[in-house]
Every structure is written in C-alpha cells, then in structure tokens.
C-alpha positions as CSV (number, residue, x, y, z in Angstrom):
1,M,2.3,5.9,-12.6
2,D,5.2,3.4,-12.0
3,M,4.2,0.2,-10.3
4,S,5.6,-3.5,-10.1
5,K,3.4,-6.4,-10.3
6,L,4.8,-9.1,-7.5
7,D,2.2,-11.5,-8.2
8,D,-1.3,-11.8,-9.7
9,H,-2.9,-9.9,-6.4
10,V,-0.3,-7.7,-5.3
11,T,1.4,-4.7,-6.9
12,V,3.8,-2.0,-5.3
13,A,4.5,1.3,-6.3
14,P,6.4,4.6,-5.4
15,Q,4.4,7.6,-3.5
16,I,1.0,8.0,-5.5
17,A,-1.0,11.3,-5.6
18,V,-4.5,11.7,-4.8
19,A,-5.1,11.6,-8.5
20,D,-3.8,8.1,-8.8
21,V,-6.4,6.6,-7.1
22,A,-9.0,6.6,-9.7
23,E,-6.6,4.8,-11.8
24,I,-5.8,2.4,-9.3
25,K,-9.4,1.7,-9.0
26,A,-9.9,1.3,-12.8
27,L,-7.2,-1.2,-13.0
28,G,-9.2,-3.6,-10.5
29,Y,-7.8,-2.9,-7.1
30,T,-10.0,-3.4,-4.1
31,G,-7.6,-2.6,-1.6
32,L,-5.0,0.3,-1.2
33,M,-2.1,0.3,1.3
34,C,0.5,2.9,2.7
35,N,3.4,1.7,4.3
36,R,5.0,5.3,4.3
37,P,4.7,7.4,7.6
38,D,3.0,10.8,7.2
39,G,5.5,13.7,7.1
40,E,8.5,11.4,5.8
41,D,8.8,14.2,3.2
42,P,7.4,17.5,3.3
43,S,6.0,17.2,-0.2
44,Q,4.3,13.8,0.1
45,P,0.2,13.8,0.4
46,A,-1.0,12.8,3.6
47,W,-2.4,9.7,4.0
48,A,-5.7,11.2,5.1
49,E,-6.1,12.9,1.6
50,I,-5.2,9.6,-0.3
51,E,-7.5,7.5,2.1
52,A,-10.5,9.7,1.5
53,A,-10.2,9.7,-2.2
54,A,-9.7,5.5,-1.8
55,Q,-12.8,5.2,0.2
56,E,-14.7,7.6,-2.0
57,A,-13.7,5.1,-4.9
58,G,-14.9,2.2,-3.2
59,L,-11.2,0.7,-2.1
60,K,-10.7,-0.8,1.3
61,T,-7.8,1.1,2.7
62,Y,-4.6,0.1,5.0
63,F,-2.5,2.4,6.9
64,L,0.7,0.4,8.1
65,P,3.6,2.7,8.3
66,V,7.1,1.3,8.7
67,Q,10.3,3.0,9.9
68,S,11.8,0.3,12.1
69,R,12.1,-3.5,12.4
70,P,9.6,-4.0,14.9
71,E,6.9,-1.7,12.9
72,A,7.9,-4.2,9.9
73,E,7.0,-7.1,11.7
74,I,3.4,-5.8,12.4
75,A,3.2,-4.6,9.1
76,A,3.8,-8.1,7.7
77,E,0.9,-9.4,9.7
78,G,-1.0,-6.4,8.5
79,F,0.0,-7.0,4.9
80,A,-0.8,-10.8,5.1
81,K,-4.2,-9.7,6.5
82,A,-5.2,-7.4,3.6
83,M,-4.0,-9.8,1.1
84,E,-6.6,-12.6,2.3
85,E,-9.3,-9.5,2.3
86,N,-8.3,-8.5,-1.4
87,D,-8.6,-9.7,-4.7
88,K,-6.0,-7.4,-5.7
89,L,-3.8,-5.1,-3.5
90,F,-2.0,-2.0,-4.5
91,A,0.6,-0.9,-2.0
92,Y,3.0,2.0,-1.7
93,C,5.8,3.9,0.1
94,R,8.5,6.3,-1.1
95,S,10.1,4.0,-3.9
96,G,8.2,0.9,-3.4
97,T,10.9,-1.3,-1.7
98,R,9.6,-1.1,1.7
99,C,6.2,-2.3,0.4
100,Q,8.0,-5.2,-1.5
101,L,10.1,-6.2,1.6
102,I,6.9,-6.3,3.9
103,Y,5.0,-8.5,1.1
104,Q,8.1,-10.9,1.2
105,A,7.9,-11.3,5.2
106,A,4.2,-11.3,4.7
107,K,4.6,-14.3,2.1
108,A,6.8,-16.0,4.5
109,R,4.3,-16.4,7.2
110,A,1.8,-18.2,5.4
C-alpha cells in the first residue's frame, strides 16, 4: 500500500482496498477517512464496503467526498474534527492529493 505521512498523526494514500483496512489498523491508526466520492471510477470499492471493514476493525470512519471547492471547505472542517478525535488518522482518495490539500486547509484553520 502506497502512503504518505504528512505529520505524526496524519497519513494520506491513493485508493485503498477492503483488504488494506486490517493493515491500517495494525499500523496503529484509529480513524479512516475517504475524500473520494463513490462511483468516481467504476473499479473503486464503494465506501460502504470499506466502512464496514473499518468499523469491524474498530476504526472511526469519516466520509467527506470532495468534487468542488464548496465541498472542500466543508471537508476541511470535518478533517480538522477527525484530527482532533484521533491519535492517528488515515485518509485516502484517488491519488492522495485531494486528502493532502484538505489536510492543509484544515491545518490552516487551526
């Protein structure tokens, strides 16, 4: 699994698979966030599938899909809240870039 650690508490990644959830939990993450809308690509797993695996693993889950600037502003608020609620947060989207931009917006609000 490809991932980029942004700080000691937040890591972002490209699209994950349901099977990756166990590794995310094993790495010590307490929260899992998706910033990718369902159906953006027909081959991506639905959020509901990943969310079910994450909840079964005991992870807090956050679905903040972003396709537009207004959605990004709302997601930045949610991202900031998720960072406050978790010791370690793992976020993903198509490439990881969207998550990184939302993370930066969330940090700028602090």
